[in-house]
N, C-alpha and C positions, 0 to 999 in steps of 0.2 A: 626342331624344338616344338614342343606343344605348350602353349601358354597356360593351359588349365592343368597341367600335369604335376605341378607342385614346385616348391622353392628348392634351391640348391643350398649348400652349406659353405661354399667357397667365397661368395660375395653377395649373398642374398639376392640373386637374380630371380626374376619372377617366373622362370620356366626351367625345365630340365629336358635333356634328351631322353627319349623313351628307352626303357630297359631292353636289353637284348632279347630276353624271353619275358613276355608280358601277357597276363590273363586279366581281363577286366571285369567290372561289375556285372553280375549275372551269370558268370561262367560257373560250372559245377563239374565235379568228378575229374579234375585236372590231375594228370599223372605225368611226372617227368622222372624217368628212371633210366638206369643203364650203368655201364662200367666205364664210360668215357670221361673226357675232360671238357668243361666249358671254360674257355680262356677268354677273359674280357679285354686282354691287351691293355691293362690298366696304365702302364707306363706312358703310352701314347697320350692318354687323357690327362694324367698327372702333370706331364711336362707342359701341356697347353691350357691347364685349368684357368689361368688368369686371362687368356685371350679368347676363350670360347664365347659364342653368342648366348649360350644357355649353360646350365649346370651339368655336371657329369651324370651319366645314367647309372642306375642300379644294374646288376648282372641279371637277376631274376626278380620280378615283382608280381605278386599275386594280389590283386586289388579287389577286395570284397568277394572272394571266391569261396564257394561252398565245397567241402570235401576235396582237399588237395593233398598230394603226396609228392615229395621230392626226395629221392633216395638213390644211393649207389654211385652218385656222380662225384667227381672232383671239381670243385668250383675254385677258380684261381684268378688272380690279378683283376679283380673287379675294378671298374673305373670309380665306383662309389660303394655303396653297401652291396654285399654279395647276394644275400637272399633277404628280400624285404616283403614279408606278408603284411598286408594292410587289412584289418578286420573291423 
């Protein structure tokens, strides 16, 4: 868990686990494409959400990224939000 990564929504914990796919401040020209599936195995997280040390992660988070594209993928069973662009 990363203390500065943001709050969760399950119990107002002060941190969340990092997203499966994460691009951070200063990244540019980020492209995530393909015909595959990104499966976050959400049920594992949902069943344990009250006992986790930190909040559930997003599946994909793009944090202050310039010029990003996400296309062609099947995003499923995210532990928390599926695609979370922060701008």
